[in-house]
Kinemage of the C-alpha trace (Angstrom):
@kinemage 1
@onewidth
@group {chain A} dominant
@subgroup {mainchain}
@vectorlist {calphas} color= white
{ca unk a 1} P 0.000 -0.001 0.001
{ca unk a 2} L 1.250 3.512 -0.699
{ca unk a 3} L 1.104 6.434 1.704
{ca unk a 4} L -1.863 8.119 0.038
{ca unk a 5} L -3.926 4.931 0.209
{ca unk a 6} L -2.921 4.371 3.832
{ca unk a 7} L -4.062 7.884 4.729
{ca unk a 8} L -7.337 7.503 2.825
{ca unk a 9} L -8.079 4.261 4.656
{ca unk a 10} L -6.860 5.754 7.962
{ca unk a 11} L -4.463 2.820 8.410
{ca unk a 12} L -2.195 4.115 11.178
{ca unk a 13} L 0.126 1.092 11.105
{ca unk a 14} L 0.710 1.468 7.357
{ca unk a 15} L 1.152 5.243 7.640
{ca unk a 16} L 3.742 4.625 10.341
{ca unk a 17} L 5.532 2.005 8.222
{ca unk a 18} L 5.657 4.022 5.000
{ca unk a 19} L 6.591 7.239 6.813
{ca unk a 20} L 9.458 5.357 8.464
{ca unk a 21} L 10.718 4.217 5.048
{ca unk a 22} L 10.473 7.747 3.650
{ca unk a 23} L 12.292 9.104 6.695
{ca unk a 24} L 15.173 6.703 6.158
{ca unk a 25} L 15.403 7.093 2.398
{ca unk a 26} L 15.249 10.877 2.475
{ca unk a 27} L 17.855 10.950 5.226
{ca unk a 28} L 20.199 9.001 2.961
{ca unk a 29} L 19.951 11.825 0.403
{ca unk a 30} L 20.282 14.619 2.969
{ca unk a 31} L 16.723 15.730 2.260
{ca unk a 32} L 16.398 16.879 5.859
{ca unk a 33} L 13.070 18.684 5.603
{ca unk a 34} L 11.482 15.621 4.015
{ca unk a 35} L 13.014 13.355 6.640
{ca unk a 36} L 11.768 15.583 9.472
{ca unk a 37} L 8.205 15.676 8.148
{ca unk a 38} L 8.194 11.909 7.672
{ca unk a 39} L 9.510 11.453 11.226
{ca unk a 40} L 6.687 13.606 12.615
{ca unk a 41} L 4.178 11.681 10.513
{ca unk a 42} L 5.561 8.390 11.825
{ca unk a 43} L 5.328 9.566 15.452
{ca unk a 44} L 1.815 10.939 14.993
{ca unk a 45} L 0.662 7.661 13.444
{ca unk a 46} L 2.095 5.799 16.457
{ca unk a 47} L 0.190 8.154 18.740
{ca unk a 48} L -3.049 7.716 16.789
{ca unk a 49} L -3.301 11.302 15.572
{ca unk a 50} L -6.050 12.081 13.111
{ca unk a 51} L -6.119 11.685 9.353
{ca unk a 52} L -6.133 15.449 8.691
{ca unk a 53} L -2.682 15.851 10.213
{ca unk a 54} L -1.350 12.998 8.071
{ca unk a 55} L -2.938 14.528 4.960
{ca unk a 56} L -1.282 17.892 5.618
{ca unk a 57} L 2.110 16.268 6.030
{ca unk a 58} L 1.540 14.110 2.948
{ca unk a 59} L 0.932 17.252 0.890
{ca unk a 60} L 4.102 18.803 2.314
{ca unk a 61} L 6.070 15.660 1.405
{ca unk a 62} L 4.732 15.758 -2.155
{ca unk a 63} L 5.735 19.421 -2.495
{ca unk a 64} L 9.249 18.777 -1.216
{ca unk a 65} L 9.560 15.769 -3.519
{ca unk a 66} L 8.672 17.954 -6.515
{ca unk a 67} L 11.308 20.502 -5.485
{ca unk a 68} L 13.910 17.736 -5.200
{ca unk a 69} L 12.972 16.363 -8.637
{ca unk a 70} L 13.356 19.795 -10.208
{ca unk a 71} L 16.742 20.332 -8.564
{ca unk a 72} L 17.993 16.902 -9.618
{ca unk a 73} L 16.800 17.370 -13.191
{ca unk a 74} L 18.754 20.630 -13.404
{ca unk a 75} L 21.903 18.883 -12.193
{ca unk a 76} L 21.523 15.907 -14.523
{ca unk a 77} L 21.114 17.967 -17.695
């Protein structure tokens, strides 16, 4: 299951799992803001926080991901 589907189904365990993976992967690439948001999402899922908070963080992650893609594309060309 992907993060969006986990949020839509309010699956806290899956949100926690996917957020943990994103936290680790983004940390490997020094994408600190992405890693920090994913870490907060992971902790909030553990604590049973509501779906709206996860959705807000998911949107932030998508925005950061787009910024990273743009920056990488500029470097690759």
